[in-house]
C-alpha positions, -999 to +999 in steps of 0.1 A: -441-345+550-471-321+553-507-330+556-513-317+521-493-346+508-518-372+520-544-378+494-578-363+504-597-386+481-623-410+494-612-445+501-631-465+475-606-491+464-577-511+478-550-492+460-561-459+474-563-474+509-527-488+506-514-455+493-530-436+522-518-461+548-483-460+535-482-422+534-496-418+569-473-446+583-443-429+568-453-395+583-458-412+617-424-429+615-407-395+607-426-379+636-419-407+661-456-414+664-469-450+668-501-458+649-523-488+653-521-514+625-543-505+595-572-529+588-564-559+567-578-563+532-607-587+530-600-622+517-636-635+516-652-615+488-672-636+465-672-610+437-710-610+432-715-573+443-734-583+475-753-557+495-730-552+525-699-565+507-669-571+529-652-544+509-677-518+521-668-527+557-631-525+548-635-490+532-653-478+563-626-493+586-599-477+564-616-443+566-618-446+604-581-457+606-572-426+585-591-403+608-574-418+638-540-416+623-545-380+612-557-371+647-526-387+663-503-368+639-520-335+645-517-340+682-480-348+679-475-318+657-494-295+682-473-309+711-441-303+692-451-268+684-460-261+721-426-275+732-407-253+707-426-222+718-418-230+755-381-236+748-378-204+727-391-182+755 
């Protein structure tokens, strides 16, 4: 799976977060990369649209997890490319 297959959209709802988590976890499994566990969805939202809602914190944590996962996958890809180059010489 290529990086282009991971949605580049902003994480603004739980469904998008789940889709991105699943896509990146699948890529990591295929590449043999271990990722940390994605943040859990909040369970304490009161639904009143509070300033500083628990969902805002979740979306920020999800975006950070995504960055961390993409960095790990890029590093693994770079390492694999370097090894292939070394072996082919």
